[in-house]
C-alpha positions as CSV (number, residue, x, y, z in Angstrom):
1,M,0.2,-0.2,0.0
2,S,1.5,3.2,-1.2
3,T,1.4,6.6,1.1
4,V,0.5,9.9,-0.2
5,R,4.0,11.1,-0.4
6,E,5.3,8.0,-2.7
7,D,2.6,8.9,-5.2
8,K,4.0,12.3,-5.3
9,L,7.4,10.9,-5.6
10,T,6.3,8.8,-8.5
11,R,4.7,11.6,-10.2
12,I,7.7,13.7,-10.2
13,K,9.8,11.0,-11.2
14,S,7.1,10.5,-14.2
15,L,7.9,13.9,-15.3
16,N,11.6,13.1,-16.1
17,P,12.8,10.0,-15.1
18,R,16.4,10.3,-16.4
19,A,17.3,13.7,-14.9
20,L,15.6,13.0,-11.3
21,S,15.0,9.3,-10.6
22,Y,18.7,9.5,-8.8
23,Q,17.5,12.2,-6.6
24,L,14.3,10.8,-5.5
25,D,14.0,7.7,-3.0
26,Y,12.3,7.5,0.2
27,H,15.5,9.1,2.5
28,I,15.5,12.2,-0.1
29,N,16.9,15.7,1.0
30,W,14.8,18.2,0.3
31,W,16.8,21.0,0.2
32,T,19.3,19.1,-2.0
33,L,16.2,18.4,-4.7
34,E,15.0,22.1,-4.7
35,K,19.0,23.1,-5.5
36,T,19.0,20.4,-8.1
37,L,15.9,21.6,-9.7
38,D,17.2,25.2,-9.9
39,Y,20.3,23.8,-11.2
40,H,18.3,21.8,-14.0
41,R,16.2,25.2,-14.6
42,I,19.4,27.2,-15.1
43,W,20.6,24.6,-17.3
44,W,17.7,24.3,-19.8
45,N,17.3,27.8,-20.1
46,H,20.8,28.6,-20.7
47,T,21.1,25.5,-22.6
48,L,17.9,26.5,-25.3
49,I,18.8,30.1,-25.3
50,E,22.4,28.9,-26.8
51,N,20.8,26.6,-29.2
52,G,17.9,29.1,-30.4
53,H,15.2,26.7,-29.8
54,N,11.6,27.4,-28.5
55,R,11.6,27.5,-24.8
56,R,8.1,27.2,-24.1
57,P,7.7,23.0,-24.1
58,H,10.6,23.0,-21.3
59,L,9.0,25.9,-19.7
60,T,6.0,24.2,-19.1
61,Y,7.7,20.9,-18.2
62,L,10.0,23.0,-15.2
63,K,6.4,24.2,-14.3
64,D,5.2,20.9,-14.0
65,I,8.2,20.1,-11.8
66,D,7.6,23.2,-10.0
67,M,3.9,22.1,-9.1
68,A,4.5,18.7,-8.1
69,M,7.2,19.9,-5.5
70,Q,4.6,22.6,-4.2
71,S,2.4,19.7,-3.7
72,L,5.1,17.6,-1.5
73,Y,4.5,20.0,1.3
């Protein structure tokens, strides 16, 4: 039987399992995860600006992560 917290962790993992799964387990350090998300946000924006891509899908993806993170508290 899963807990609410485990379900929320599963939701975050499903957003980008390759980038975040190594940070997410049942003994997670929330401060570290928040700093990791900040790093990903900066990295995505820099990479997309540098390569001239349309940023909207990626900003939407980051908004989804932010919303999932807020639901954990």
